[in-house]
N, C-alpha and C positions, 0 to 999 in steps of 0.2 A: 380195622374197621371192615365189616362184611355187610354187603347189601343183598337183598333178595333181587335177583336179576330182573324178573318180570316187573316187579314193583318199581324198581329204579328206572327201567325203560318207560313205563307208563308215566312216572313223575316227570321225566325229561320231555316226553311228548306233550304233557300238560303245560309245562313251562314254555315250550316252544309255541304252542297254540296261543297262550296268553301274550307272548311277545309278538306273534303275528297279528293278533287282534289290536294290540296297542299300535303297531306299525301301520295297520290299515286305517286307524283313526287319524293318523298324520296326514292322510290324503285330503282331509277336510280343511286343512290349514292353508292359508295363502302361501304361494310359492316363496314370496319374499321373506316370510316369517321363517321358513325352513332354512333360509340362507343367512339370517340375521344372527350375529354373534352377541351374546349378552355383555361381553367385554372384549377388548381387542385381543387379549391373550387366550380367550376361551373359544371352544369350537361351537359352530352352529349345529343345529339338528342334522342338517345334511352332511356336515363333516363327521359327526359322530356315526351316522349311518355308514358312510364310506369307510371309516376306520374299521367298523365291524365287518364290512364286506371284505376288506383286505385280510384282517386277522382270521376271522371265522372261515373265510374262503380257503385259506391255506389248509386248514384241517379238513374241511368238507371235501375238497378235491382228492386228498390223499385217502380218506376213508372211502369215498365213492370208488376209487380205483381198486381198493382191496375187495370190496363187495361186488364189483363188476367182473372180477376175475372168476376163476373156478372155485373160489372160496376155500382154497386149500389152506390148511393150518388154522382155520377158524373153528373154535369149539364152542358148544353151548353148555352152560352149567347152571344149576339152580341158584347158586350164590355167586356174587361178584366180589372179588377182593381187589380193590384198586392198588396200583403201584404207589409207593411212598411219594414219589415225585408228583404223580397225578393227584393224589389226595391232597397233598399240601398246596398244590397249585389251584385246585378247585376251591378249597377253603379260603385261600388268599384272595381269589377273584370275587367270590360271591359276597354281596352285601349282607350284613348281619340282620337279625330280626327287626331291628329298629331302622333299617335302611341306611346304616352307616357303612362307609368304605373303611375298613380297618387297616388295609395294607395299600399304600399308594405306590404306584409303579410308573416310572417315566415311559412314555411311548417310544418304542424303537423307531428310528427314522424311516425304516422300511414300511411301517404301518401308519405313518402320518398321512392324513387324507391329502390326496393330490388334487390340486385346484381344478385341473382339467376334467377330472372324473366326478367332481362334486356338483351334481346337477340334481336338485331336489327330488323330483319324481323318479328319475332314472336311478338315483342312489337308493331310493325307497324300494323300487321294483327289484333291484339286485338283492337287497336285504331280505325281502319277502321270499325271493328264490332261494337264498341261502337257508332260511328257516325251513322252507318246504323240502329242500334237499336233506337236511338233518332229520326231518320227520320221516322221509322215505327210507333213509338209512336205518333209522331205529326200527321201523317196521320190518325190514329185512333181518335186523339183529334179533328180533323176537323169535324168528324161525331158525336162524343159522348160528346165533350166538355172537359174542364179541370178545372172546378170549383168543389169544394167540399172537397175531401180528402186532408189530410195534409201529408207531407213527412218529416221524421226526417232528420235534417241536419247532416253533418259530425261532427259537434260540439256536437252532442248529443240531447236527446229528449226534452230538454228545449227550443231549437230553431227549430221550424218546419216551413217548407215552404208550401205555398199553392201549389197545384199540378202544376199549370202553372209555378210558380217560381222555382219549383224543376227541371223543364226542362230548363228554361231561365238561371238559375245560372250556371250549368255546361257548357252550350254553351258559355257564356261570359268568364268563366274560361279557356276554350279551346282557345278562341280568344287571350287571354293574352299569353298563352303558345305557340301558333302557331307563334306569334311574337317573342317569345324567341327562338324558333327553327330557324327562319329566321336570327336572330341576331347571334346565335351560328354559323351557317354556314358561315355568313359573317366574323366572327372572325377567322374561320378556313380557310378562303379564298377558300371556296367551290363554 
């Protein structure tokens, strides 16, 4: 699979802006609703937000470090060819056109929302900052490219994403969880 780099970056920025708008709408909800679980074994909206902060934050910090440096090894190209691990991971994370999650994955304990960090508006603020961070990085990638360096996945150093995939993957993961938030609120009749 080959993507036009500029188009892919614009699509990702568009997705992130939609996610940001949806996140901002959550500010209108009562705080207790953000903390309410639809069932004892299901996460609350605030817990979902904190999970995304943990997971996406892993990739954002690493990508920001790469772009904050002298950008050595980063190349710009007209087309982007994802890595096979990256492409499979993005496709597995992203909901299908009907909003179905086709591949279920258990959350690693490291990315379980920590009770002490799950505070409705604080978790929401951190998530909006993560989104803004990815938008900033993508704007830098437009000028400098996103080919070259590799980013260690959350599964460890044996699985490393190409730089572009290390941005695409968390955005797809967030798509999945934004859908989860929507369904959680529907279950809570919000």
